[in-house]
N, C-alpha and C positions, 0 to 999 in steps of 0.2 A: 622557670616556673612563673616568676612575676611577669615575664614578657607575654606568656599565654593569657594570663589573667587581663592584662592591659589590652591585648588584641581583641579579646572576647568583649570587654567593656566598650571598646571603640566600635565594634560591629553593632552592638546594641544601640548606641547613640545614633549611628548611621541609620539603622532601621527605623528608629523612632522619628528621626528628622524626616526620613522619607514618607513616613505615614502622615506626618504633619503637612507636608507639602501636597500630598495626594488629597488630603481633606481639603486644603484651601483651593486647590484647582477644581475639585468637583463642585464645591459651593460656588465658586466664581462662575463656572459654566452655567449652573442653575440660575444665578442671578442675571447673567447676561442673557440667557434664553428668555427669562421672564420679562426683562426689559424690552427685548426685541419683539416679543409677543404683544406687549403693551403698546408699543408703537404701531405694530401692524394692525391690531385690533383695540383701538382706544376704549378706555372705560373710566369710570369716575374714581375708583379706589385702587388702581394698579394691582388688580387681582392676580394677573398672571405673574407678576413679579413676586408677590407674596407666596402663592401657591408653589411656584417653581423653586423658590428659595427654601421653603419648608420641606418639599420633597427631596431636594438634593442634599439638604442637611441630614435628613433621615438616611439617605443613601450613603453619605460619608460616614455617618456613625456606624451603620451596619458594616461597612468596609473596614472600619477601624477595629471594631469588635471581632470580626472575622480574622483579621491579620494578628491581633493580639492573642487570640485562641491558638493560632498556628505558632506564634512566637513562643507561647508558653509550653507547647508540646516539645519544642526543640530544646 
């Protein structure tokens, strides 16, 4: 019985770690895209980096919430 509980706990940790990595990758892609656009289309305030960062942070939060809802159903 203890082994099942430990295995279930380990699976939960792996899922949450995976969610954290996904979030970091999504945000990183957004920042990279914004920086690339700022180099391609120069502007005074690095607007593409700011906008892409905020959009991709929102996307990553949406992804986390969606996965947590699915996780809670299981």
